C-alpha positions in Angstrom: -213.4 -36.1 -54.2 -213.3 -32.5 -55.2 -217.0 -32.4 -56.1 -218.3 -32.9 -52.6 -216.5 -30.0 -51.1 -218.3 -26.8 -50.4 -215.0 -24.7 -50.3 -212.7 -24.3 -53.2 -209.0 -24.2 -52.2 -206.4 -22.7 -54.6 -202.6 -23.4 -54.1 -200.8 -20.4 -55.8 -197.1 -21.1 -56.1 -195.0 -18.2 -55.6 -191.5 -17.3 -57.0 -189.9 -15.0 -54.4 -186.5 -16.2 -55.4 -187.0 -15.1 -59.0 -188.6 -11.7 -57.8 -185.4 -11.2 -55.7 -183.2 -12.1 -58.6 -184.9 -9.8 -61.3 -185.2 -7.0 -58.8 -181.3 -7.1 -58.1 -180.6 -7.4 -61.8 -182.8 -4.4 -62.5 -181.2 -2.3 -59.7 -177.7 -3.2 -60.8 -178.5 -2.1 -64.4 -180.3 1.1 -63.1 -183.6 -0.2 -64.8 -185.7 -0.9 -61.6 -189.0 1.0 -61.2 -191.4 0.2 -58.3 -192.7 -3.3 -58.4 -196.3 -2.2 -59.5 -194.9 -1.0 -62.7 -191.9 -3.4 -63.1 -192.6 -6.4 -65.5 -191.3 -9.7 -64.2 -190.7 -12.6 -66.6 -193.0 -14.9 -64.9 -196.0 -12.5 -65.7 -196.0 -13.9 -69.4 -198.8 -16.3 -69.7 -196.2 -18.5 -71.5 -193.8 -18.6 -68.5 -192.9 -22.0 -67.1 -191.1 -22.8 -64.0 -189.2 -26.0 -65.4 -188.0 -27.1 -61.9 -191.5 -26.6 -60.4 -193.1 -28.5 -63.3 -190.7 -31.3 -62.8 -191.3 -31.6 -59.1 -195.0 -31.4 -59.8 -194.8 -34.4 -62.3 -193.0 -36.6 -59.8 -195.6 -35.7 -57.1 -198.5 -36.4 -59.2 -197.0 -39.8 -60.4 -196.7 -40.6 -56.5 -200.1 -39.1 -55.4 -202.4 -39.6 -58.4 -205.3 -38.4 -56.4 -204.0 -35.1 -56.8 -204.8 -34.8 -60.5 -208.4 -34.5 -59.4 -207.8 -31.3 -57.6 -205.1 -29.4 -59.4 -206.0 -26.5 -61.4 -204.1 -25.5 -64.6 -204.2 -22.3 -66.5 -205.9 -22.2 -69.8 
């Protein structure tokens, strides 16, 4: 399926709710710097959004063809 496509499509999950939460916490603590120099928890290569992973597992079980096109970090 994916091999015949001339176009690569990437789905990039976002974490706006986590950004807002971490920004708010840092502002309250007086530790916030502009977002370009602020380090968010999800920037770590080891970060896993457990809720998103559970939803993905369920979706992959229901739609097995997605396993052919999903990209995972190495």
